[in-house]
C-alpha positions as CSV (number, residue, x, y, z in Angstrom):
1,X,-95.1,143.4,-102.6
2,X,-96.1,144.2,-106.2
3,X,-97.4,141.4,-108.3
4,X,-95.2,140.7,-111.3
5,X,-96.9,139.9,-114.6
6,X,-95.6,138.8,-117.9
7,X,-96.9,140.4,-121.1
8,X,-97.0,138.6,-124.4
9,X,-94.1,139.1,-126.7
10,X,-94.8,140.0,-130.3
11,X,-93.1,137.8,-133.0
12,X,-90.4,139.4,-135.1
13,X,-91.6,141.1,-138.3
14,X,-90.8,138.2,-140.6
15,X,-92.3,135.4,-138.5
16,X,-95.9,134.5,-137.8
17,X,-96.8,133.8,-134.2
18,X,-98.2,130.3,-133.6
19,X,-102.0,130.2,-133.4
20,X,-103.7,128.7,-130.4
21,X,-104.8,125.1,-131.1
22,X,-101.8,124.3,-133.3
23,X,-99.0,122.0,-132.2
24,X,-96.7,124.8,-131.2
25,X,-99.4,126.8,-129.3
26,X,-101.2,124.0,-127.4
27,X,-98.4,122.4,-125.4
28,X,-100.0,122.5,-122.0
29,X,-101.0,126.1,-122.1
30,X,-97.7,127.3,-123.6
31,X,-94.4,128.4,-122.2
32,X,-95.8,131.9,-121.3
33,X,-98.5,130.2,-119.2
34,X,-96.0,128.1,-117.3
35,X,-93.9,131.2,-116.6
36,X,-97.0,133.1,-115.4
37,X,-97.9,130.2,-113.0
38,X,-94.3,130.1,-111.7
39,X,-94.3,133.9,-111.1
40,X,-97.7,133.7,-109.3
41,X,-96.4,130.8,-107.1
42,X,-93.3,132.7,-106.1
43,X,-95.4,135.8,-105.4
44,X,-97.7,133.8,-103.2
45,X,-94.7,132.3,-101.3
46,X,-93.2,135.8,-100.8
47,X,-96.6,137.1,-99.5
48,X,-97.0,134.2,-97.1
49,X,-93.5,134.7,-95.8
50,X,-94.1,138.4,-95.3
51,X,-97.4,137.7,-93.5
52,X,-95.6,135.3,-91.2
53,X,-92.9,137.8,-90.5
54,X,-95.4,140.5,-89.7
55,X,-97.3,138.1,-87.4
56,X,-94.1,137.3,-85.6
57,X,-93.1,140.9,-85.2
58,X,-96.6,141.9,-83.9
59,X,-96.7,139.0,-81.4
60,X,-99.6,137.2,-83.1
61,X,-97.6,134.0,-83.0
62,X,-94.2,132.9,-81.6
63,X,-93.2,130.3,-84.1
64,X,-89.9,131.6,-85.4
65,X,-89.0,128.3,-87.0
66,X,-92.0,128.3,-89.3
67,X,-91.4,132.0,-90.2
68,X,-87.7,131.4,-91.0
69,X,-88.4,128.3,-93.1
70,X,-91.1,130.2,-95.1
71,X,-88.7,133.1,-95.6
72,X,-85.9,130.8,-96.9
73,X,-88.3,128.9,-99.2
74,X,-89.5,132.2,-100.7
75,X,-86.0,133.4,-101.1
76,X,-84.8,130.2,-102.8
77,X,-87.8,130.3,-105.1
78,X,-87.2,133.9,-106.0
79,X,-83.5,133.2,-106.8
80,X,-84.5,130.2,-108.9
81,X,-87.0,132.4,-110.8
82,X,-84.3,135.0,-111.4
83,X,-81.9,132.3,-112.8
84,X,-84.6,131.0,-115.1
85,X,-85.2,134.5,-116.3
86,X,-81.5,135.0,-117.0
87,X,-81.3,131.7,-118.9
88,X,-84.4,132.6,-121.0
89,X,-82.9,135.9,-121.9
90,X,-79.5,134.3,-122.8
91,X,-81.3,131.8,-125.0
92,X,-83.3,134.6,-126.7
93,X,-80.1,136.6,-127.4
94,X,-78.4,133.5,-128.8
95,X,-81.3,132.9,-131.2
96,X,-81.2,136.5,-132.3
97,X,-77.5,136.2,-133.1
98,X,-78.0,133.2,-135.3
99,X,-77.4,133.7,-139.0
100,X,-80.2,132.6,-141.4
């Protein structure tokens, strides 16, 4: 699986981006950092589930229950991450439609 990374988003032309150390930029590492950690966590879960599935297929272990639970947990996490992404995009689009 390829690792998904988030790049920083530039502020629109008329707005200044918050600087690190200010109230808007220091909230526990920022929203982007929280998203990066969530994507890394989902990526790790997907990798673990894939490794368990490969181990089961190659006969290294016979614990199908653990493999299926890991695969379902990774799938649920991925779907949740996708829903969050959709909600973030909808919120961004709603903000862009606002009249100033």
